[in-house]
C-alpha positions as CSV (number, residue, x, y, z in Angstrom):
1,M,81.4,53.8,140.8
2,L,78.8,52.8,138.2
3,R,79.8,54.8,135.7
4,A,84.0,53.3,136.0
5,A,82.6,49.7,136.6
6,V,80.4,50.2,133.1
7,V,83.6,51.6,131.1
8,I,85.8,48.6,132.6
9,F,83.2,45.6,131.9
10,C,83.3,47.9,128.5
11,A,86.5,48.0,127.6
12,L,87.6,44.0,129.2
13,F,84.6,43.1,126.0
14,C,86.1,45.2,123.7
15,F,89.4,43.4,124.2
16,L,88.1,39.9,124.5
17,R,86.5,40.2,121.3
18,A,89.2,41.8,119.6
19,P,91.1,39.5,117.0
20,P,93.9,37.9,118.2
21,V,96.8,40.7,117.1
22,L,100.2,38.5,116.0
23,A,99.3,35.8,113.2
24,L,101.7,34.2,111.3
25,D,102.2,35.4,107.8
26,F,103.1,32.4,105.0
27,L,104.4,33.2,101.8
28,S,106.6,30.7,98.9
29,V,109.0,30.7,97.5
30,A,108.7,31.9,94.1
31,V,111.8,30.6,92.0
32,P,115.4,29.5,93.4
33,A,116.2,32.2,95.0
34,V,119.7,33.3,97.4
35,L,119.2,33.6,101.3
36,F,121.8,35.5,103.1
37,D,122.1,36.8,106.2
38,A,121.6,40.5,106.0
39,P,118.8,42.3,104.0
40,S,121.8,42.7,100.9
41,T,123.1,40.8,98.4
42,K,126.1,41.9,99.2
43,A,125.7,40.3,102.6
44,K,126.9,36.8,103.0
45,P,124.7,34.1,100.9
46,L,123.3,31.2,102.9
47,F,122.4,28.7,100.7
48,V,119.7,28.6,97.4
49,I,115.9,28.2,98.5
50,N,113.6,25.8,96.0
51,P,110.6,27.1,94.2
52,G,107.4,26.7,96.3
53,T,109.2,26.0,99.9
54,P,106.7,28.1,102.1
55,V,108.5,30.3,104.5
56,E,106.9,32.9,107.5
57,S,107.2,36.2,106.9
58,I,109.6,37.6,110.0
59,V,110.2,41.4,108.8
60,S,110.5,43.4,105.7
61,L,112.4,46.2,105.2
62,E,112.5,48.0,102.3
63,G,112.9,45.2,99.1
64,W,113.8,42.5,101.6
65,I,111.9,40.4,103.8
66,K,113.2,37.7,107.0
67,I,111.8,34.7,106.8
68,R,111.8,31.3,108.8
69,D,111.7,27.9,107.6
70,N,110.1,24.3,108.8
71,K,113.2,23.5,110.3
72,G,113.5,27.1,112.3
73,D,116.6,28.9,110.5
74,L,115.8,32.4,110.1
75,A,117.8,34.0,106.8
76,W,116.6,37.2,104.4
77,I,115.4,36.9,100.8
78,E,114.5,39.5,98.1
79,K,111.1,40.7,98.5
80,K,110.8,40.0,94.0
81,Y,111.4,36.1,94.3
82,L,108.2,35.5,97.2
83,S,104.7,34.7,95.8
84,E,101.5,34.6,98.2
85,T,100.6,31.3,97.2
86,R,100.0,29.5,99.8
87,Q,102.3,25.9,100.4
88,V,102.8,23.0,103.5
89,I,105.8,21.7,103.8
90,V,105.5,17.5,105.1
91,V,106.9,17.8,108.2
92,A,105.7,13.6,109.0
93,D,107.8,11.1,108.3
94,R,104.8,10.4,106.0
95,A,101.3,12.2,105.9
96,Q,98.4,10.6,104.4
97,I,95.6,12.5,102.1
98,R,92.3,11.7,102.1
99,A,89.3,11.4,100.2
100,A,87.7,13.9,103.7
101,A,88.7,15.3,106.1
102,D,88.2,11.8,108.5
103,D,90.6,9.5,109.9
104,K,88.6,7.2,108.1
105,A,87.7,8.1,104.8
106,A,89.6,6.6,102.3
107,L,93.5,7.4,101.3
108,V,94.5,9.0,98.0
109,F,97.9,8.9,98.2
110,E,101.0,9.0,101.1
111,A,103.5,12.2,101.1
112,E,106.9,11.2,102.9
113,R,108.8,14.7,104.9
114,D,109.9,17.3,102.6
115,V,106.9,17.0,99.9
116,V,105.7,20.0,99.1
117,L,101.9,20.4,98.7
118,T,98.9,23.7,97.9
119,L,97.3,24.6,100.7
120,L,94.1,24.4,98.8
121,E,92.2,25.6,101.9
122,A,92.5,25.5,106.0
123,L,89.5,23.4,107.4
124,P,88.3,23.4,111.3
125,G,88.7,20.8,113.4
126,G,92.5,20.2,112.6
127,W,92.3,19.8,109.0
128,A,93.4,20.9,105.6
129,K,93.2,20.3,101.9
130,V,95.8,20.6,99.7
131,K,96.6,19.3,96.6
132,H,100.1,17.3,94.6
133,R,101.8,18.9,92.3
134,D,100.7,15.8,89.4
135,G,97.5,16.9,90.5
136,Q,96.1,14.2,93.1
137,Q,94.0,16.3,96.0
138,G,92.7,15.3,99.2
139,F,92.5,16.3,103.2
140,I,95.8,16.2,105.6
141,K,95.5,16.6,109.0
142,S,97.8,20.0,110.0
143,A,100.0,18.5,112.6
144,Q,101.7,16.2,109.2
145,V,102.2,20.0,107.5
146,W,104.0,23.6,108.4
147,G,103.1,26.3,106.7
148,L,99.7,26.8,107.8
């Protein structure tokens, strides 16, 4: 009985200490690319996606990746058109990028909805360090962007 309790305790301990199995895998679009409704260039083309757009990888299949965008739409893209560079997209009407990860820090700039920013670092406490394509950088609340 004691041995069974020890085995159960060890199994439970290992289970609780294990890292999450489900992790989000974000990529970005490297160049303008056509999205399709199936993993084939003969499938129905849906639209062209802009370079820099962050996407979530859902399924990978022989040179193709099924992706989800910030609106929740699903489509297929050829893997060669994706980059490991992490980008985020502003989902707030107007996001504030601050000089430090603090609500009271000086405002560096504001970004409107759908502006793409390069993710430099995801920080604890609900902040991310980002960079605009013009070179300005600062800290944004994680809730104001998608792609983390």
